N, C-alpha and C positions, 0 to 999 in steps of 0.2 A: 748091616751098617744102619745107624740111626739117621734121622733127619738132620740132627746136629753135626754128625760127622760128615754127612753128604754136603751140607752147606759149607762147612769149612773147607772141604776138599774142592768144591766147585769154585769158591772164591780164590783159593790158592794164594792167600796173603795171611801173615801171622795175626790171628785174632784169638783172644781168650775164649774159653767156653762160654763165659758169662756174656761177652759181647755178642757172640753168635746166637746164644739162647734168647737174649733180649729181642733180637730181630725176629726170631721164629715166634716167640710168645706174642709179639706185637701184631702178628698176622694170624694168630690163632692155630699155629702149627705145634704139635707136641714134639719137643726136641728128642724125646726118647722113643718116638714112634719108628717102626721099621720103615726104611726108605724103599720105595717102589716106583715103578713107572707112573702109576696113577698119582702118587704124591708128587713126583717130579713135574708132572704136567698140570698140577693143581694151581689155581689162581693164587691161593694163599702162600704156597711154597715159592712160586715164581716171584711174587711181590716181596717176600721175605729176602730173597736173593737180591732183588733190585735195591731194597732198603740197606742191605749189607754193603753193596757196591757204593751206594750214596754215602754211607758212613765212612767208608775207606777214603773216598776222594775229598771228603770235607773234614777229615781229621786234622786237628792243629798240629799234632805231633806224629810224624810219619817215621819216627825212629824206632820202630818195633821190630827191627831186623829185616825189613823189606824195603824196597824203594819203588817209587812210581815215577816214570818219566812223563813228560808232557804228552807224548804219543800214547803211552799206556793209559794215561788219564782220559784222553779223548775216547779211546776204545772202551774203557770201563764205563764212562758216561753214556756212550752210545748203546752199550748193551743194556744198561739200567733203563735208559729212556725208551728203548724199544718195548721193554716189559711194561713200563708205566703207560706208554701210549696204547698198548694192546688192551689194557684194563681201564683206560680213561682216567688215569691218575696224573697228578702234576709232575712234570718232568724236571730234571735237573738243568739249570742254566749253565752256560759255558764256563762261568767261574765258580760253579758249585753253588750250594744254598747260601752260604755266607763265607766270607773271606776273612781270615785273621789278619790283624794288623801286625806287621813286622817292623820292629825298630832295629836300626843298625847303629851300633855304638862305636 
């Protein structure tokens, strides 16, 4: 299994290869590298995973075939924040990084 496949499996939310690859590339992880325990435990892969979770909960359009409840979102945010805290990175706020404006017509 590649790191790209592993990231998508770990996230367990419908993402395109391009979306997942961008998160791996952003942390310097080769998407086609063979996944291993050492890769899974690496700072770079763990932060790419946290970045992917952040991406999921801050997406404007969640209609990609999955759904996230408020309870799921809190758990996802908690998982990402635990990784960010471990590596001294900025954590995700309760409302996500930014909130879209919703207009009701």
